[in-house]
Rosetta silent file (secondary structure, phi, psi, omega in degrees, C-alpha in Angstrom):
SEQUENCE: MTKSLVLKEYIFTFIFWLVLAIVLWFNFQSTTESYLAMTQAAIIAAFSFAFTHFLTNKLLPKALREKKMKLFLIQLVMVIFMLSLVFSVIFTYLEVEPKEQLPENFRDQLPFLWKGFYMSLPASFLINGAACGVKFYNEHGRIERDHILLQQAHLENQLKLLQDQINPHVVFNILNHIHILMKTDTQLADFLLMKFSDILRYQLYHCNQNLVPLDKEIEYLQNLVEVEKLRWGNELKVDATLKINSTKAFIAPLLLVPFIENAFKYVCRLPGQTGYVKILCKEENHYLFFYVENSYSEIAVHKKKDGGIGLQNVQKRLKLQYPDAYDLKIESDNLVYKVTLTLNLSENEQ
SCORE:     score description
SCORE:     0.000 S_00000001
   1 L     0.000  130.601 -178.094    0.000    0.000    0.000 S_00000001
   2 L   -72.482  163.578 -178.831    1.409    3.376   -1.020 S_00000001
   3 H   -63.977  -36.033 -179.452    1.944    6.215    1.454 S_00000001
   4 H   -64.690  -40.320  178.563   -0.828    8.286   -0.126 S_00000001
   5 H   -67.477  -39.552  178.341   -3.350    5.466    0.338 S_00000001
   6 H   -63.025  -43.382  179.677   -2.233    4.936    3.932 S_00000001
   7 H   -63.027  -42.266  178.818   -2.580    8.671    4.636 S_00000001
   8 H   -62.979  -39.178  179.454   -6.074    8.719    3.090 S_00000001
   9 H   -65.544  -41.555  178.437   -7.076    5.736    5.228 S_00000001
  10 H   -64.050  -42.975  179.055   -5.816    7.459    8.398 S_00000001
  11 H   -63.049  -44.684  179.377   -7.658   10.667    7.506 S_00000001
  12 H   -61.394  -42.758 -179.693  -10.882    8.773    6.770 S_00000001
  13 H   -63.254  -44.623 -179.975  -10.614    6.879   10.083 S_00000001
  14 H   -61.711  -46.423 -178.847  -10.001   10.071   12.055 S_00000001
  15 H   -63.860  -40.549 -179.346  -12.937   11.882   10.430 S_00000001
  16 H   -59.671  -49.623 -176.645  -15.257    8.899   10.957 S_00000001
  17 H   -73.104  -29.954  175.691  -14.600    8.631   14.692 S_00000001
  18 H   -66.484  -44.620  178.017  -14.668   12.406   15.147 S_00000001
  19 H   -63.201  -41.845  179.026  -18.089   12.617   13.467 S_00000001
  20 H   -60.913  -43.526  179.777  -19.337    9.698   15.575 S_00000001
  21 H   -63.751  -39.994  179.269  -18.207   11.411   18.798 S_00000001
  22 H   -65.814  -42.074  178.520  -19.901   14.686   17.759 S_00000001
  23 H   -62.792  -42.792  178.455  -23.162   12.891   16.896 S_00000001
  24 H   -63.276  -39.760  179.947  -23.103   11.081   20.251 S_00000001
  25 H   -63.330  -45.256  177.717  -22.462   14.356   22.057 S_00000001
  26 H   -61.701  -37.148 -178.682  -25.426   16.068   20.389 S_00000001
  27 H   -70.972  -41.138 -176.230  -27.602   13.085   21.217 S_00000001
  28 H   -75.397  -33.268 -174.774  -26.556   12.828   24.881 S_00000001
  29 L   -69.405  -12.759  176.499  -26.692   16.517   25.711 S_00000001
  30 L   -74.710  -18.690 -177.824  -30.455   16.534   25.144 S_00000001
  31 L  -120.440   -5.083 -178.155  -30.921   14.331   28.230 S_00000001
  32 L  -147.232  177.689 -178.240  -27.935   15.200   30.424 S_00000001
  33 L   -68.654  153.533 -172.190  -25.526   17.999   31.231 S_00000001
  34 H   -61.767  -47.458 -177.483  -23.231   19.257   28.470 S_00000001
  35 H   -65.476  -36.248  179.049  -19.911   18.340   30.111 S_00000001
  36 H   -69.614  -37.792  176.824  -21.221   14.901   31.042 S_00000001
  37 H   -63.148  -39.998  178.360  -22.476   14.339   27.494 S_00000001
  38 H   -65.057  -40.137  178.265  -19.053   15.268   26.161 S_00000001
  39 H   -63.432  -45.640  178.648  -17.412   12.830   28.599 S_00000001
  40 H   -59.950  -47.726 -178.047  -19.787   10.028   27.607 S_00000001
  41 H   -61.571  -43.031 -179.049  -19.280   10.653   23.893 S_00000001
  42 H   -65.671  -43.379 -178.610  -15.467   10.733   24.216 S_00000001
  43 H   -67.497  -43.297 -179.858  -15.298    7.554   26.314 S_00000001
  44 H   -63.898  -44.110  179.350  -17.700    5.643   24.050 S_00000001
  45 H   -63.557  -40.259 -178.789  -15.852    6.745   20.891 S_00000001
  46 H   -65.823  -48.302  179.568  -12.488    5.834   22.436 S_00000001
  47 H   -66.223  -38.423  178.670  -13.577    2.374   23.573 S_00000001
  48 H   -63.092  -42.536  178.599  -15.401    1.717   20.280 S_00000001
  49 H   -63.161  -44.913 -178.155  -12.276    2.664   18.333 S_00000001
  50 H   -62.240  -46.004 -178.031  -10.030    0.479   20.500 S_00000001
  51 H   -67.555  -46.374 -177.986  -12.290   -2.583   20.243 S_00000001
  52 H   -69.636  -33.871  177.530  -12.996   -2.269   16.501 S_00000001
  53 H   -63.544  -45.833  177.970   -9.328   -1.498   15.736 S_00000001
  54 H   -62.297  -40.331 -177.477   -8.230   -4.663   17.528 S_00000001
  55 H   -68.104  -46.068 -172.254  -10.964   -6.652   15.820 S_00000001
  56 H   -87.583  -24.210 -177.076  -10.392   -5.404   12.273 S_00000001
  57 H  -104.029  -15.092  179.083   -6.611   -4.931   12.265 S_00000001
  58 H  -113.698  -58.329 -172.240   -5.499   -7.892   14.361 S_00000001
  59 H   -74.923  -45.052 -175.930   -8.098  -10.644   14.507 S_00000001
  60 H   -66.127  -49.626  177.380   -9.733  -10.342   11.058 S_00000001
  61 H   -59.032  -38.208  178.498   -6.543  -10.290    8.914 S_00000001
  62 H   -65.025  -41.725  178.969   -5.158  -13.230   10.911 S_00000001
  63 H   -64.978  -38.073  178.772   -8.391  -15.194   10.453 S_00000001
  64 H   -68.120  -41.099 -179.899   -8.359  -14.524    6.693 S_00000001
  65 H   -66.762  -41.619 -176.342   -4.714  -15.586    6.344 S_00000001
  66 H   -92.627   -0.959  178.785   -5.179  -18.746    8.414 S_00000001
  67 L    56.893   50.376  179.276   -8.713  -19.425    7.101 S_00000001
  68 L  -122.694   60.671 -176.300  -10.213  -19.615   10.609 S_00000001
  69 H   -71.656  -28.852  177.113  -13.410  -17.638   10.123 S_00000001
  70 H   -63.316  -43.175  176.996  -15.394  -19.764   12.603 S_00000001
  71 H   -63.617  -36.651  179.703  -12.965  -18.803   15.349 S_00000001
  72 H   -66.533  -36.659  178.119  -13.242  -15.176   14.232 S_00000001
  73 H   -62.387  -39.342  176.393  -17.052  -15.271   14.558 S_00000001
  74 H   -63.697  -44.411  178.755  -16.655  -16.411   18.158 S_00000001
  75 H   -63.379  -37.542  178.274  -14.138  -13.615   18.765 S_00000001
  76 H   -61.764  -45.164  179.169  -16.538  -11.125   17.135 S_00000001
  77 H   -62.003  -41.613  179.905  -19.363  -12.138   19.473 S_00000001
  78 H   -63.994  -40.965  179.056  -17.058  -11.823   22.475 S_00000001
  79 H   -65.460  -41.053  178.058  -15.936   -8.335   21.402 S_00000001
  80 H   -60.410  -45.034  178.980  -19.567   -7.259   20.892 S_00000001
  81 H   -63.912  -42.082 -179.071  -20.471   -8.466   24.380 S_00000001
  82 H   -66.292  -42.076  178.374  -17.458   -6.774   25.942 S_00000001
  83 H   -66.730  -35.907  176.598  -18.161   -3.466   24.206 S_00000001
  84 H   -64.284  -37.422  177.217  -21.824   -3.701   25.249 S_00000001
  85 H   -64.314  -40.758  177.014  -20.686   -4.211   28.832 S_00000001
  86 H   -62.175  -45.697  177.791  -18.526   -1.075   28.602 S_00000001
  87 H   -58.841  -40.842 -178.728  -21.494    0.868   27.232 S_00000001
  88 H   -61.946  -43.169  179.250  -23.659   -0.446   30.067 S_00000001
  89 H   -64.246  -41.630  179.883  -21.202    0.752   32.708 S_00000001
  90 H   -63.371  -48.108 -177.170  -20.968    4.194   31.079 S_00000001
  91 H   -67.210  -29.124 -176.711  -24.740    4.601   30.784 S_00000001
  92 H   -80.452  -42.585 -170.407  -25.326    3.361   34.339 S_00000001
  93 H  -104.323   -6.594  179.201  -22.707    5.313   36.268 S_00000001
  94 L  -110.225    4.947  174.443  -22.252    8.476   34.182 S_00000001
  95 L   -90.860  137.091 -175.330  -25.912    9.512   33.975 S_00000001
  96 H   -68.741  -53.267 -174.554  -26.904   12.177   36.533 S_00000001
  97 H   -67.289  -51.771  177.902  -30.469   11.137   37.302 S_00000001
  98 H   -60.781  -32.136 -178.753  -30.021    7.336   37.388 S_00000001
  99 H   -62.948  -36.123  178.527  -26.840    7.790   39.414 S_00000001
 100 H   -70.704  -24.402 -177.077  -28.813    9.495   42.164 S_00000001
 101 H   -96.243   -4.168 -177.568  -31.335    6.641   42.151 S_00000001
 102 L   -67.433  136.645  175.433  -28.821    3.756   42.151 S_00000001
 103 L   -65.588  156.685  179.912  -28.960    1.499   45.216 S_00000001
 104 L   -74.703  -32.368  179.699  -25.905    1.411   47.391 S_00000001
 105 L   -76.268  129.645 -178.578  -25.654   -2.386   47.207 S_00000001
 106 H   -63.003  -35.624  179.333  -23.898   -3.549   44.021 S_00000001
 107 H   -61.825  -34.559  178.049  -26.154   -6.586   43.743 S_00000001
 108 H   -75.953  -14.961  177.560  -29.142   -4.268   43.567 S_00000001
 109 H   -84.864  -13.212 -176.373  -27.399   -2.313   40.804 S_00000001
 110 H   -58.905  -39.039  177.386  -27.172   -5.392   38.561 S_00000001
 111 H   -58.958  -37.004  177.931  -30.645   -4.893   36.994 S_00000001
 112 H   -66.410  -41.700  178.641  -29.570   -1.422   35.818 S_00000001
 113 H   -65.732  -41.549 -179.610  -26.344   -2.846   34.357 S_00000001
 114 H   -64.256  -39.688  179.039  -28.225   -5.722   32.707 S_00000001
 115 H   -65.091  -44.588  177.708  -30.714   -3.310   31.152 S_00000001
 116 H   -64.271  -32.293 -179.554  -27.930   -1.108   29.816 S_00000001
 117 H   -64.923  -55.098 -175.438  -26.138   -4.211   28.510 S_00000001
 118 H   -73.156  -22.153  174.483  -28.932   -5.609   26.358 S_00000001
 119 H   -75.222  -22.072  179.720  -29.950   -2.116   25.206 S_00000001
 120 H   -87.165  -15.004 -176.609  -26.346   -1.555   24.059 S_00000001
 121 H   -56.655  -47.199  179.633  -26.111   -4.794   22.080 S_00000001
 122 H   -59.150  -43.104  179.670  -27.622   -3.389   18.834 S_00000001
 123 H   -64.533  -43.147  178.613  -25.293   -0.379   18.835 S_00000001
 124 H   -63.140  -41.387  179.341  -22.251   -2.551   19.585 S_00000001
 125 H   -63.553  -43.875 -179.150  -23.270   -4.994   16.860 S_00000001
 126 H   -64.606  -42.841 -178.653  -23.732   -2.228   14.285 S_00000001
 127 H   -63.760  -50.307 -178.214  -20.386   -0.571   15.095 S_00000001
 128 H   -71.424  -37.966  179.611  -18.364   -3.778   14.979 S_00000001
 129 H   -64.423  -44.085  178.942  -20.333   -5.274   12.105 S_00000001
 130 H   -63.955  -43.902 -179.987  -19.909   -2.186    9.925 S_00000001
 131 H   -63.085  -42.365  179.444  -16.190   -1.954   10.716 S_00000001
 132 H   -67.038  -37.445  179.273  -15.662   -5.650    9.963 S_00000001
 133 H   -62.328  -46.490  178.960  -17.620   -5.396    6.736 S_00000001
 134 H   -65.095  -44.637 -179.228  -15.485   -2.533    5.427 S_00000001
 135 H   -66.072  -39.991  179.535  -12.245   -4.166    6.594 S_00000001
 136 H   -61.726  -42.382  179.352  -13.232   -7.554    5.185 S_00000001
 137 H   -62.000  -46.698 -179.843  -13.908   -5.997    1.806 S_00000001
 138 H   -67.768  -42.502 -177.292  -10.552   -4.177    1.786 S_00000001
 139 H   -68.588  -41.471  178.985   -8.588   -7.111    3.222 S_00000001
 140 H   -62.708  -42.765  177.880  -10.140   -9.642    0.866 S_00000001
 141 H   -63.335  -39.421  179.629   -9.344   -7.411   -2.108 S_00000001
 142 H   -66.283  -42.798  179.112   -5.769   -6.949   -0.900 S_00000001
 143 H   -62.513  -41.522  178.550   -5.245  -10.688   -0.426 S_00000001
 144 H   -63.425  -42.468  178.971   -6.604  -11.369   -3.902 S_00000001
 145 H   -64.862  -43.327  179.112   -4.309   -8.724   -5.404 S_00000001
 146 H   -63.654  -37.364  179.289   -1.291  -10.058   -3.511 S_00000001
 147 H   -64.169  -43.663  178.869   -2.128  -13.589   -4.610 S_00000001
 148 H   -64.952  -43.737  179.045   -2.293  -12.531   -8.243 S_00000001
 149 H   -63.987  -37.582  179.238    0.933  -10.529   -7.911 S_00000001
 150 H   -65.807  -41.989  176.448    2.647  -13.471   -6.217 S_00000001
 151 H   -62.418  -42.955  179.246    1.629  -15.818   -9.011 S_00000001
 152 H   -64.555  -43.434  179.483    2.824  -13.313  -11.578 S_00000001
 153 H   -64.038  -37.402  178.722    6.083  -12.757   -9.704 S_00000001
 154 H   -63.513  -44.147  179.001    6.580  -16.526   -9.441 S_00000001
 155 H   -64.575  -43.607  179.104    6.117  -16.947  -13.192 S_00000001
 156 H   -64.553  -37.132 -179.909    8.421  -14.022  -13.914 S_00000001
 157 H   -67.133  -41.034  177.691   10.974  -15.382  -11.468 S_00000001
 158 H   -61.683  -42.928  178.131   10.879  -18.807  -13.090 S_00000001
 159 H   -63.305  -42.350 -179.733   11.421  -17.223  -16.501 S_00000001
 160 H   -65.290  -37.538  178.258   14.252  -15.088  -15.150 S_00000001
 161 H   -63.352  -40.957  178.845   15.881  -18.136  -13.567 S_00000001
 162 H   -65.224  -34.430 -176.556   15.763  -19.967  -16.884 S_00000001
 163 H   -84.381  -36.739 -169.298   17.257  -16.975  -18.668 S_00000001
 164 H  -124.579   22.391 -177.948   19.777  -15.740  -16.108 S_00000001
 165 L   -57.659  -45.216  175.345   20.617  -18.642  -13.808 S_00000001
 166 L  -132.865  122.929  177.809   24.240  -18.432  -14.886 S_00000001
 167 L   -61.587  125.334 -178.613   25.576  -15.480  -16.823 S_00000001
 168 H   -55.525  -34.474  179.224   27.114  -16.902  -20.047 S_00000001
 169 H   -65.990  -38.973  177.349   30.086  -14.561  -19.618 S_00000001
 170 H   -66.467  -41.324  178.493   30.675  -15.930  -16.110 S_00000001
 171 H   -59.678  -44.620  179.844   30.382  -19.503  -17.419 S_00000001
 172 H   -60.952  -45.971 -178.152   32.942  -18.757  -20.094 S_00000001
 173 H   -63.826  -40.809 -179.542   35.369  -17.229  -17.588 S_00000001
 174 H   -65.614  -47.861 -179.873   34.995  -20.146  -15.152 S_00000001
 175 H   -63.154  -38.621  177.492   35.500  -22.782  -17.837 S_00000001
 176 H   -65.600  -38.730  177.543   38.461  -20.868  -19.235 S_00000001
 177 H   -65.057  -40.898  177.283   39.936  -20.613  -15.747 S_00000001
 178 H   -62.132  -41.392  179.170   39.463  -24.360  -15.267 S_00000001
 179 H   -59.906  -42.544  179.243   41.181  -24.976  -18.617 S_00000001
 180 H   -67.918  -42.130 -179.023   44.198  -22.928  -17.530 S_00000001
 181 H   -64.890  -29.075 -179.460   44.343  -24.588  -14.091 S_00000001
 182 H   -62.642  -22.926  179.436   44.347  -28.046  -15.685 S_00000001
 183 H   -91.180  -20.888 -174.801   47.810  -27.235  -17.042 S_00000001
 184 H  -115.890  -35.266 -176.572   49.188  -25.751  -13.848 S_00000001
 185 L  -149.051   89.780 -174.879   47.205  -27.124  -10.881 S_00000001
 186 H   -66.685  -34.388  179.029   44.986  -30.113  -11.609 S_00000001
 187 H   -64.775  -43.183  178.511   43.797  -30.453   -8.011 S_00000001
 188 H   -67.422  -38.042  177.273   42.585  -26.857   -7.930 S_00000001
 189 H   -62.985  -41.838  178.421   40.994  -27.288  -11.366 S_00000001
 190 H   -64.276  -40.869  178.691   39.193  -30.400  -10.124 S_00000001
 191 H   -63.266  -45.498 -179.576   38.014  -28.537   -6.995 S_00000001
 192 H   -65.049  -37.977  179.412   36.721  -25.587   -9.040 S_00000001
 193 H   -65.930  -39.336  178.926   34.958  -27.922  -11.472 S_00000001
 194 H   -66.574  -41.864  178.922   33.206  -29.750   -8.608 S_00000001
 195 H   -63.243  -44.025  179.551   32.054  -26.482   -7.051 S_00000001
 196 H   -64.574  -36.839  177.090   30.764  -25.244  -10.390 S_00000001
 197 H   -65.192  -40.071  178.161   28.987  -28.560  -10.916 S_00000001
 198 H   -63.751  -38.745  178.808   27.304  -28.259   -7.494 S_00000001
 199 H   -62.510  -47.117 -179.840   26.097  -24.759   -8.390 S_00000001
 200 H   -63.085  -42.197 -178.175   24.549  -25.963  -11.641 S_00000001
 201 H   -63.070  -43.429 -179.848   22.975  -28.995   -9.962 S_00000001
 202 H   -62.711  -44.326 -177.817   21.343  -26.880   -7.237 S_00000001
 203 H   -68.709  -32.438 -177.316   19.911  -24.386   -9.705 S_00000001
 204 H   -79.536  -35.532 -169.391   18.590  -27.088  -12.019 S_00000001
 205 H  -112.829  -13.833 -175.542   17.019  -29.451   -9.489 S_00000001
 206 L  -118.070  -17.014 -172.853   16.197  -27.502   -6.317 S_00000001
 207 L   -88.861    9.525  177.100   15.178  -23.989   -7.333 S_00000001
 208 L   -93.923   13.121  178.858   11.781  -24.967   -8.766 S_00000001
 209 L  -107.935  156.825  178.232   10.255  -25.025   -5.251 S_00000001
 210 L   -67.956  -38.893  178.559    8.690  -22.149   -3.331 S_00000001
 211 L  -133.814  148.015  178.328   10.937  -22.815   -0.327 S_00000001
 212 E  -129.385  156.342  176.922   14.149  -24.764    0.068 S_00000001
 213 E   -58.692  137.983 -177.055   16.048  -25.930    3.172 S_00000001
 214 H   -61.994  -37.467 -178.982   18.227  -23.142    4.510 S_00000001
 215 H   -64.326  -33.551  176.629   21.278  -25.396    4.817 S_00000001
 216 H   -68.874  -40.401  178.492   21.076  -26.224    1.098 S_00000001
 217 H   -64.749  -41.030  178.918   20.799  -22.541    0.203 S_00000001
 218 H   -66.351  -38.904  176.791   23.797  -21.697    2.411 S_00000001
 219 H   -61.668  -40.519  177.551   25.797  -24.496    0.834 S_00000001
 220 H   -63.004  -44.326  179.086   24.968  -23.077   -2.582 S_00000001
 221 H   -63.228  -38.379  177.898   26.083  -19.598   -1.494 S_00000001
 222 H   -62.370  -42.876  177.667   29.327  -21.026   -0.129 S_00000001
 223 H   -63.019  -41.363  179.709   30.021  -22.720   -3.470 S_00000001
 224 H   -63.061  -42.887  179.265   29.259  -19.502   -5.305 S_00000001
 225 H   -66.276  -40.586  179.623   31.638  -17.515   -3.092 S_00000001
 226 H   -61.854  -42.032  178.759   34.368  -20.155   -3.451 S_00000001
 227 H   -63.498  -42.880  179.393   34.114  -20.013   -7.228 S_00000001
 228 H   -64.937  -39.651  178.679   34.321  -16.203   -7.194 S_00000001
 229 H   -62.684  -41.674  179.457   37.335  -16.294   -4.870 S_00000001
 230 H   -68.779  -34.965 -179.414   39.132  -18.722   -7.177 S_00000001
 231 H   -64.164  -44.009 -171.702   38.246  -16.658  -10.239 S_00000001
 232 H   -97.037  -15.342  173.716   39.662  -13.404   -8.933 S_00000001
 233 H    54.554 -127.002 -176.635   42.499  -14.742   -6.807 S_00000001
 234 H   -79.739   -3.192  179.328   44.671  -11.981   -5.350 S_00000001
 235 H   -70.480  -24.167 -178.384   42.714   -9.236   -7.126 S_00000001
 236 E  -130.297  147.811  169.640   40.096   -9.262   -4.372 S_00000001
 237 E  -100.603  117.562 -176.630   40.049   -9.722   -0.629 S_00000001
 238 E  -117.998  122.860  177.180   37.079  -11.924    0.217 S_00000001
 239 E  -122.070  106.698 -175.371   35.965  -12.542    3.807 S_00000001
 240 E  -124.999  126.086  175.702   32.906  -14.813    3.951 S_00000001
 241 E  -127.489  111.078 -179.638   31.319  -16.338    7.066 S_00000001
 242 E  -128.184  116.028 -178.717   28.157  -18.360    6.476 S_00000001
 243 E  -148.527  149.376  178.582   26.812  -20.554    9.254 S_00000001
 244 L  -136.035  157.627  179.841   23.442  -21.783   10.515 S_00000001
 245 L  -107.186  -21.796 -175.010   22.218  -23.546   13.638 S_00000001
 246 L  -111.574  138.845  174.817   18.946  -25.035   12.395 S_00000001
 247 L  -102.749    5.936 -178.328   18.432  -27.712    9.751 S_00000001
 248 L  -108.471   -2.617  179.885   14.648  -27.252    9.821 S_00000001
 249 L   -82.042  151.090 -179.587   14.429  -23.671    8.573 S_00000001
 250 E  -127.247  155.849 -179.034   13.361  -22.901    5.006 S_00000001
 251 E  -147.114  155.177  175.790   13.937  -19.920    2.718 S_00000001
 252 L   -65.182  134.961 -174.221   12.878  -18.774   -0.741 S_00000001
 253 L   -66.534  141.157  174.943   15.444  -20.093   -3.262 S_00000001
 254 L    59.518   23.697 -179.534   18.124  -17.738   -4.617 S_00000001
 255 L   -69.468  -34.401 -174.747   16.748  -14.858   -2.539 S_00000001
 256 L   -93.619  -11.653 -173.737   20.198  -13.789   -1.334 S_00000001
 257 H   -59.737  -44.626 -178.593   22.119  -14.444   -4.559 S_00000001
 258 H   -57.021  -32.694  179.192   21.595  -10.985   -6.168 S_00000001
 259 H   -65.436  -43.025 -179.913   23.256   -9.306   -3.163 S_00000001
 260 H   -70.738  -42.500  178.957   26.358  -11.484   -3.540 S_00000001
 261 H   -60.613  -42.411  179.080   26.403  -11.186   -7.337 S_00000001
 262 H   -64.535  -37.373 -179.504   26.178   -7.396   -7.099 S_00000001
 263 H   -61.563  -43.763 -179.995   29.007   -7.281   -4.569 S_00000001
 264 H   -77.707  -27.605 -177.651   31.376   -9.116   -6.926 S_00000001
 265 H   -72.765  -39.819 -173.362   30.022   -7.354  -10.008 S_00000001
 266 L  -110.411   11.289  178.202   30.521   -3.790   -8.789 S_00000001
 267 L   -65.410  150.949 -177.650   33.457   -4.223   -6.418 S_00000001
 268 L   -68.657  124.882  176.592   36.337   -1.846   -7.019 S_00000001
 269 L  -132.676   37.338 -179.672   38.951   -3.312   -9.396 S_00000001
 270 L   -71.299  149.877  178.493   40.861   -0.199  -10.444 S_00000001
 271 L   -56.282  133.999  178.963   44.565   -0.561  -11.292 S_00000001
 272 L    83.225   -0.697  179.858   46.724   -0.306   -8.213 S_00000001
 273 L  -123.516  144.246  177.217   43.766   -0.919   -5.874 S_00000001
 274 L  -112.832  112.627  179.579   42.593   -4.099   -4.216 S_00000001
 275 E   -77.120  171.052  179.093   38.877   -4.280   -3.662 S_00000001
 276 E  -143.382  153.303  175.392   37.217   -6.309   -0.976 S_00000001
 277 E  -132.235  128.700  178.590   33.971   -8.206   -0.368 S_00000001
 278 E  -122.008  126.826 -177.740   32.733   -9.070    3.116 S_00000001
 279 E  -128.523  130.389  177.101   29.846  -11.495    3.615 S_00000001
 280 E  -133.421  126.076  179.048   28.257  -12.526    6.920 S_00000001
 281 E  -141.565  121.708  178.860   25.278  -14.854    7.192 S_00000001
 282 E  -143.532  154.980 -177.927   24.064  -16.464   10.399 S_00000001
 283 E  -128.816  133.880  175.741   20.838  -17.979   11.721 S_00000001
 284 E  -144.370  128.210  176.623   19.506  -18.084   15.259 S_00000001
 285 L    52.504   42.248  177.617   16.035  -19.127   16.434 S_00000001
 286 L    65.337   22.662  170.626   14.713  -19.077   12.843 S_00000001
 287 E  -115.635  129.659 -178.314   15.914  -15.518   12.294 S_00000001
 288 E  -104.255  128.987  173.962   18.427  -14.974    9.520 S_00000001
 289 E  -111.300  121.949 -176.375   20.955  -12.125    9.633 S_00000001
 290 E  -128.562  128.501 -177.010   22.613  -11.439    6.270 S_00000001
 291 E  -138.188  130.090  177.142   25.210   -8.735    5.659 S_00000001
 292 E  -130.563  132.446  178.184   27.200   -7.921    2.513 S_00000001
 293 E  -135.492  137.210  176.529   29.770   -5.140    2.196 S_00000001
 294 E  -148.634  151.675  173.326   32.001   -4.283   -0.735 S_00000001
 295 E   -80.713  152.453  176.713   34.190   -1.465   -1.926 S_00000001
 296 L  -147.990  166.423 -179.686   33.268    0.227   -5.185 S_00000001
 297 L  -114.085  159.888  177.865   34.499    2.978   -7.463 S_00000001
 298 H   -63.420  -30.454  178.694   32.772    5.996   -8.907 S_00000001
 299 H   -65.236  -42.617  179.174   33.364    4.531  -12.367 S_00000001
 300 H   -63.777  -39.752  178.876   31.439    1.370  -11.455 S_00000001
 301 H   -65.046  -40.053 -179.689   28.606    3.459  -10.057 S_00000001
 302 H   -65.153  -36.494 -178.587   28.526    5.590  -13.235 S_00000001
 303 H   -77.315  -15.793 -177.195   28.363    2.494  -15.433 S_00000001
 304 L   -81.181   87.341 -175.877   25.565    0.996  -13.371 S_00000001
 305 L  -106.176    5.930 -179.580   22.653    2.217  -15.453 S_00000001
 306 L   -84.392   -1.789  176.864   20.281   -0.699  -14.979 S_00000001
 307 L    72.510   14.917 -179.932   18.852    0.910  -11.810 S_00000001
 308 L    66.959   51.131 -176.991   19.657   -2.175   -9.724 S_00000001
 309 H   -60.569  -39.808  179.622   17.019   -4.400  -11.350 S_00000001
 310 H   -60.438  -43.490  179.030   18.232   -7.443   -9.429 S_00000001
 311 H   -66.824  -38.023  177.357   17.850   -5.636   -6.109 S_00000001
 312 H   -61.988  -40.003  178.022   14.407   -4.336   -7.106 S_00000001
 313 H   -65.447  -38.647  177.667   13.282   -7.884   -7.843 S_00000001
 314 H   -62.979  -43.300 -179.980   14.556   -9.039   -4.463 S_00000001
 315 H   -62.889  -38.658  177.135   12.638   -6.240   -2.725 S_00000001
 316 H   -65.178  -42.085  179.134    9.444   -7.238   -4.559 S_00000001
 317 H   -64.382  -39.403  178.643    9.932  -10.870   -3.565 S_00000001
 318 H   -62.860  -43.073 -179.558   10.477   -9.895    0.068 S_00000001
 319 H   -64.681  -35.626 -176.934    7.259   -7.839    0.132 S_00000001
 320 H   -84.801  -41.457 -174.326    5.239  -10.661   -1.388 S_00000001
 321 H   -93.847  -20.457 -179.403    6.812  -13.705    0.261 S_00000001
 322 L  -133.739   55.791 -179.904    7.819  -12.205    3.631 S_00000001
 323 L   -63.459  130.923  179.137    5.283   -9.461    4.458 S_00000001
 324 L    58.338   24.293 -177.804    6.034   -7.892    7.867 S_00000001
 325 L  -131.990   20.042 -179.539    8.766  -10.512    8.375 S_00000001
 326 E  -149.935  161.003  174.531   11.896   -8.777    7.105 S_00000001
 327 E  -140.824  115.575 -176.452   14.030   -5.673    7.498 S_00000001
 328 E  -117.751  127.948  176.772   16.215   -4.603    4.580 S_00000001
 329 E  -127.976  128.243  177.689   18.704   -1.724    4.663 S_00000001
 330 E  -121.123  119.373 -175.572   20.859   -0.697    1.696 S_00000001
 331 E  -125.514  147.138  179.466   23.520    1.935    2.378 S_00000001
 332 E  -144.630  109.511  178.622   26.162    3.537    0.187 S_00000001
 333 E  -156.857  149.958  178.860   28.736    5.965    1.574 S_00000001
 334 L    53.847   39.723  179.488   32.474    6.609    1.445 S_00000001
 335 L    58.238   32.775  174.491   32.801    4.252   -1.547 S_00000001
 336 E  -128.637  129.901 -178.656   31.448    1.372    0.552 S_00000001
 337 E  -109.299  127.191 -175.462   28.249   -0.453   -0.345 S_00000001
 338 E  -128.610  137.694  174.830   26.380   -2.255    2.459 S_00000001
 339 E  -127.178  126.094  178.215   23.333   -4.520    2.478 S_00000001
 340 E  -126.482  124.136 -178.781   21.777   -5.685    5.755 S_00000001
 341 E  -129.912  127.783  172.127   18.840   -8.100    5.782 S_00000001
 342 E  -115.425  127.829 -170.368   17.050   -9.590    8.780 S_00000001
 343 E  -133.057  132.605  173.430   14.549  -12.290    7.874 S_00000001
 344 E   -87.532  109.374 -172.053   12.014  -14.317    9.862 S_00000001
 345 L   -80.443  156.983  176.325   12.369  -17.785    8.357 S_00000001
 346 E   -86.137  152.783  179.742    9.668  -20.353    7.798 S_00000001
 347 L  -105.316    6.078  177.366    9.668  -23.663    9.659 S_00000001
 348 L  -143.539  174.618 -174.711    7.892  -25.636    6.921 S_00000001
 349 L   -87.966   -2.841 -176.640    7.898  -25.997    3.162 S_00000001
 350 L   -90.758    0.000    0.000    4.493  -24.394    2.616 S_00000001
């Protein structure tokens, strides 16, 4: 949701509850004192807002996501009863005339509370029902739009994976490097060939799923970093630490790859300078912390005219696949590029 739409929603909500409080005040002041009517209207509007906000912004979206509408109906009835009870207390103890006639014994006051309770039920039902109806309509539409966008993004991602899984130029350089190593260091050539084979195997056979085991994804990233380190040798300083504690966590496939690819793609390689790439990835309690830092040059930044399409795609995937479950920060200063991602991982494959 864009900022303008959010602002419009906030303005509409504020105006709605302000108008409701004013209408209640005009209605109450005809039967009670002005200051008391204002107090009643403010308290009723405040409690109504609190109850309906909790109902429509917490319980209803969760019920729609988890498809537990029967449980939500029970919660709705409970909220209606609780709000009616609040109304009953307000009407019983904040009215001037009935307050003077109330018995001193609380048990004798129960009939007044009970009368206020069942008389408040229709108003409580209308307030909560109307709020839920509007929210359900908006939430259902949003879920449908997100579902369509997710399907579209999945199809586009599959196409992009088929087209760009391995850059042909990178493949050529790796194979050429292996060819040279076979004449000078056969063991290193064999090691590089095995790593490259593992990368291809993972992309061909494991990346067609919505989620993959985190340990497999980390292993793939390690292979990718090892290949890049061997390719560039002493031209780059590479410091990579990738470790996880859980073998039951899952992650969207190739979600982190664009960050690593960009780091090696735009790292500073000017004559007489040694660039560096620093990668840190760790997992604790199903939370993933991922950090990439690399040096870059103004020339590389000037040549980067694609607008960071890879990063934009990652941000779209995060919004669709990890709503409210990630924190991404991208910083660029003093010729240092930093990416920090915190992700709440899934514990199942669905």
